[in-house]
Phi, psi and omega in degrees: 000316180293324176299323178295316176300315181299312182293318179300310183291327177296322177294320176299316182295318179296321177296321180295320179296315181297324180296330185250007177304138188293156175258004177236155187276337186287134183206162181243131176251145172214162179214164180205173178202166179205157173211130176227147170245133187238150164244128177238142180266001179206102181294335184288330182258355189305301188292323177294327178289315181295330184267005175279089188203158177294330184262000185243217180238086187291349181248030171311142192308151178300147174253111185287331184231080179283195180056060180256016175110167179259165182189163169269141182228136181243138185234094167271146180207155179213150177219157175214138179224154183229122187236137177204187178242146171223182182304335181275339185138206181288136178234136182224140176234127186225143178232119180244139177217148177192188183201152165256118182245116185269131187293316186249317182268078192295335185296333182282345180299131179205161175252172177206148186225142176222134176242129183234131175238119182237139183225127174284132182259315173218183179298340183240001185224146171211161178240149181222129173250134185228144170234123178240135181229126176236101183270148171050049175284124179269122181269329181141179175275143184217143178296139178287145174259140177278154185297333180270008178097154180092166183261144171274182178273358185252148180244153175218161176291129176262117182225154178205162171250129180253131173239126180226130178247133181226151173226128177243134174240114182259142176219129181276107179288315177216182177296342183248350185234133173236129179253132181237131169251144184217152169225148179225149166226135183214161174227139176240121187249115182271148172287154173298148004268019184256020184300338180292344177276001177311135189228144166245140177219157180230135187233137169237146181195173174214146179236151174228120177252127183235116172276091184295313174218182176297337184248358182227126175237143180235131172233123176236154183198160180219138173234136168248132182221151178230122182249132185244137166252174181269111183298324182294334176276309186293335182294332179295330186249357186050042180221108186232124179254022175300155187201163165243129188237138171238127181228131177227143181214151175223127177238124181244119176253127183236127177272100181290317176225175179304323184253001185237129177235149175239134180246122176242130184230132176233133181238139170226132181227138176228127177244127167252120181276142188249022180303127178270003189258120183299333181271002181279133178297335180279348184303127181056029185261163175209163181222138171241134182233131172236138185213139179226151182214147173226135177217138174251134179236124181243119181279099180290316174216181180300329183260348186231132178233131172263147181218153176207149184194174176217139184227134178232130174236143178227126180227146178213131170277144177293345179263011176244153187279327189233154171291148173250130183247151176220133176241137175226131175236148181206162168225148180190184179213149176240144182230143182228135183242000000 
């Protein structure tokens, strides 16, 4: 069934690209790259913390066993885009690829890929289609569940592939306000022996971008998401990670100097788990996540931007006694050609 959804959605995306392919040959190409070095105090939570964002994947799967140690992480990335005009307006195709490379905890190393198709509809509106793929994401070691319920004495690596399709519709309300509506559909496909955790999810949300002054910009947003597992599979193990998710975020960008910007971000996430199994640790469970981030970006040249930042996250399940914290600090550079 998931292969059917995957093939169908790929065909829809390709059809949409063909419909808006430009009718003229003239086009502009550009490329970019970036490299960042991080220190994280919890490798198990690093990627889930970094992806808690309006533009990322805020519902990356739960980590049952955090506090797996500290490490250095390297993030190389590259992008290429192609822009032209067609009868509808400006058309843009962009491909971004990157990776998180862990210095000592190599199992957590993984890549990620994003394809973006953007089409101008009117002078004030445009549509954007996105496909995100994260292969072989390592969540950690987890105790195996026996079919009659309960955990065994054996552990296995928990890995999954994430496929996410999104559609954004932007409309310029005024010169200073942009409203965005979005929908997402995704599937998370787990490797054996955790394939019974395979999940489908649906997201709806809205963002508002406000240019308060020439030097101050604000982005606020809210997402509602519902994640479903296969009851026929999860009932054998009495382990169901289905959920209802609420995610809200505010991002404030301040131009301190002509070449220096400061970005302040606050995120809040609440998960209600929908497991129907009374013996499941997730039964009647919920999770609250609070996260803050500060980043400085300095435009060294028109092609080069330097950045440094700090991020702190705090999360707690209602069935645990204490909050779990994660801190990430980084320095990096972005290049445009």
